[in-house]
C-alpha positions in Angstrom: 21.9 1.3 2.1 18.3 1.9 3.2 15.7 -0.2 1.4 12.0 0.5 1.2 9.7 -2.2 -0.3 6.2 -1.3 -1.2 3.4 -3.8 -1.9 -0.4 -4.0 -2.2 -0.9 -2.2 -5.5 -3.2 -3.6 -8.2 -6.2 -3.0 -10.3 -9.5 -2.0 -8.7 -12.8 -0.6 -9.9 -13.9 2.9 -9.0 -15.3 3.0 -5.5 -13.1 0.1 -4.3 -10.3 0.0 -1.8 -6.7 -1.0 -1.5 -4.2 -1.2 1.3 -0.6 -0.4 0.5 2.3 -1.6 2.7 5.9 -0.4 3.0 8.6 -2.1 5.0 11.9 -0.4 5.4 15.4 -1.3 6.7 15.8 2.3 8.0 17.5 2.4 11.3 15.7 4.3 14.1 12.5 4.0 12.0 10.4 5.2 14.9 11.9 8.7 15.0 11.6 9.4 11.3 8.8 10.9 9.3 7.2 8.6 6.8 5.1 9.5 3.8 3.4 8.3 0.6 3.7 10.1 -2.7 1.5 9.6 -5.8 2.7 10.0 -9.3 -0.1 10.0 -11.9 0.8 9.2 -15.5 2.6 12.1 -17.1 2.6 14.2 -13.9 5.0 15.0 -11.2 5.1 13.2 -7.8 2.7 14.6 -5.2 2.9 14.2 -1.5 -0.4 12.8 -0.4 0.1 11.6 3.1 2.6 11.9 5.9 2.9 10.6 9.4 5.4 12.0 11.9 6.9 10.1 14.9 4.2 11.2 17.3 1.6 9.7 15.0 0.2 13.0 13.7 -0.9 12.8 10.1 -1.2 15.2 7.2 -3.1 14.7 4.0 -3.4 16.3 0.6 -6.8 17.7 -0.1 -7.2 15.2 -2.9 -7.2 12.3 -0.6 -8.3 13.7 2.8 -11.2 11.7 4.1 -10.6 8.7 1.8 -7.0 7.7 2.6 -5.5 6.8 6.0 -1.7 6.6 6.7 -0.6 4.5 9.7 2.7 3.1 11.0 3.9 0.2 13.0 7.2 0.9 14.6 7.7 -2.6 15.8 7.5 -3.8 12.1 9.4 -0.8 10.6 6.4 -0.4 8.4 4.0 2.2 7.1 0.6 1.6 5.5 -1.8 3.5 3.3 -5.5 2.5 3.4 -7.2 3.8 0.3 -10.9 3.9 0.1 -13.4 5.2 -2.4 -10.8 5.1 -5.2 -11.4 7.0 -8.4 -9.6 6.9 -11.8 -7.6 10.0 -10.8 -5.9 7.9 -8.1 -4.3 5.8 -10.8 -0.5 5.9 -10.8 2.6 4.8 -8.9 2.7 5.1 -5.1 6.0 5.6 -3.5 6.9 5.1 0.2 9.3 7.8 1.4 11.4 7.7 4.5 12.9 10.7 6.3 11.7 13.1 3.5 14.1 11.9 0.8 14.5 8.1 0.6 12.2 6.8 -2.0 11.0 3.2 -2.6 10.6 1.9 -6.1 6.8 2.2 -5.9 3.8 0.1 -6.4 1.3 0.5 -9.3 -2.4 1.3 -8.7 -4.9 1.3 -11.5 -8.5 2.4 -10.9 -10.9 1.6 -13.7 -14.1 3.5 -14.2 
């Protein structure tokens, strides 16, 4: 069973930064797409950042220019650097492997 464990969430003031981490037991991590989803309170999950094996990245408009997704294949890990946070970024952030394997998530709260 594949496991994904996210960490790095917390409470931060608007304009602040956080770095989320996700480590996975997924075999052949390096050849799989990895992504981060955001679920705001009362809303559906939204894909906000994705990184493919080549390292090419894609971002939702809501986070482009503020968030950066990176991966470390040697550590089976993916990261999300979040800068200039605003209250709309509040919610649960899920790491996703291969397009369908979700982690439990880590909570981010941005206060105004």
